[in-house]
Structure formats: structure tokens, C-alpha cells
C-alpha positions in Angstrom: -8.1 10.5 8.4 -8.9 12.3 5.2 -6.3 15.0 5.8 -3.7 12.3 6.4 -4.4 10.7 3.1 -4.0 14.0 1.3 -0.5 14.3 3.0 0.4 10.8 1.7 -0.1 12.3 -1.8 2.3 15.0 -1.0 4.8 12.4 0.6 4.6 10.0 -2.4 4.5 12.5 -5.3 7.5 11.8 -7.4 9.1 9.9 -4.4 8.5 6.2 -4.5 8.6 4.5 -1.1 8.0 1.1 0.5 5.2 0.6 3.1 8.0 0.3 5.7 9.6 3.6 4.7 6.1 5.4 4.7 5.5 4.0 8.3 8.8 5.3 9.5 8.2 8.7 8.0 4.9 9.4 9.4 5.4 7.3 12.7 2.3 5.1 12.1 1.9 1.2 12.1 2.4 -0.5 8.8 -1.2 -1.9 9.0 -2.7 1.6 9.5 -0.7 2.7 6.6 -1.7 -0.2 4.4 -5.3 0.6 5.1 -4.9 4.2 4.2 -3.0 3.5 1.0 -5.7 1.0 -0.1 -8.3 3.7 0.4 -6.2 6.3 -1.2 -5.6 4.2 -4.3 -9.4 3.9 -4.7 -9.8 7.7 -4.1 -7.2 8.6 -6.8 -9.8 7.7 -9.4 -11.5 11.0 -8.7 -8.3 13.2 -9.1 -5.6 13.9 -11.4 -3.2 11.5 -9.8 -2.4 8.0 -10.6 -1.0 5.3 -8.4 2.1 3.3 -9.6 2.6 0.3 -7.5 5.8 -1.7 -8.2 6.1 -5.4 -7.2 8.5 -6.1 -4.2 11.8 -7.5 -5.1 14.8 -9.1 -3.6 17.7 -6.7 -3.2 20.2 -9.5 -3.6 19.0 -11.4 -6.7 16.3 -9.1 -8.2 13.4 -11.8 -7.9 10.1 -10.0 -8.1 7.5 -11.3 -5.7 4.1 -12.0 -7.0 1.1 -9.7 -5.9 -0.2 -10.8 -2.6 -2.1 -9.2 0.3 1.1 -8.4 2.0 0.3 -10.7 5.0 1.7 -13.9 3.4 5.2 -15.3 3.7 7.0 -15.6 0.4 9.9 -17.8 -0.4 12.5 -16.9 -3.2 13.2 -19.4 -5.7 16.6 -21.4 -5.3 18.8 -20.4 -8.1 22.1 -22.0 -9.1 
């Protein structure tokens, strides 16, 4: 799995992607990718790279979802 995490660095370098996009690009389940990304973020402390994680947002209204574990169901606020 270490080699796969190194390929994730190449995939994500200057190319922000969502979990779903990464999952499709490497043909792995989102759950497996999430585990690998969590490990990768911890491992990056020992490299010259830095992870930048942007919060998920609604495409329609721009609402930014709070940080969660990714397994929660979120609701957008109702805006007039």
C-alpha cells in the first residue's frame, strides 16, 4: 500500500480532487481511498509536501459544510 500512497502524491500534486474523483481515477472504493488519504496526511509530516484540505461546499449556494468524519449526513441551511 505504500507505493499506492506515493502515487496519490503524484495524482494530487497541484491538482485538487474530491474523494469521489480520486476514487474514480484509481478505481478504488471511497472507503479505501479515505483510509489511504488519512495515512498519507500523517505521513506528509516527514516530507517536503503539505496537505491542503478544503471543506466541502454546495455547488448551488456555496454553503461550506463543517468538518466531519465524512460518514455523517449534513443538511444545508434554508436560505430565503
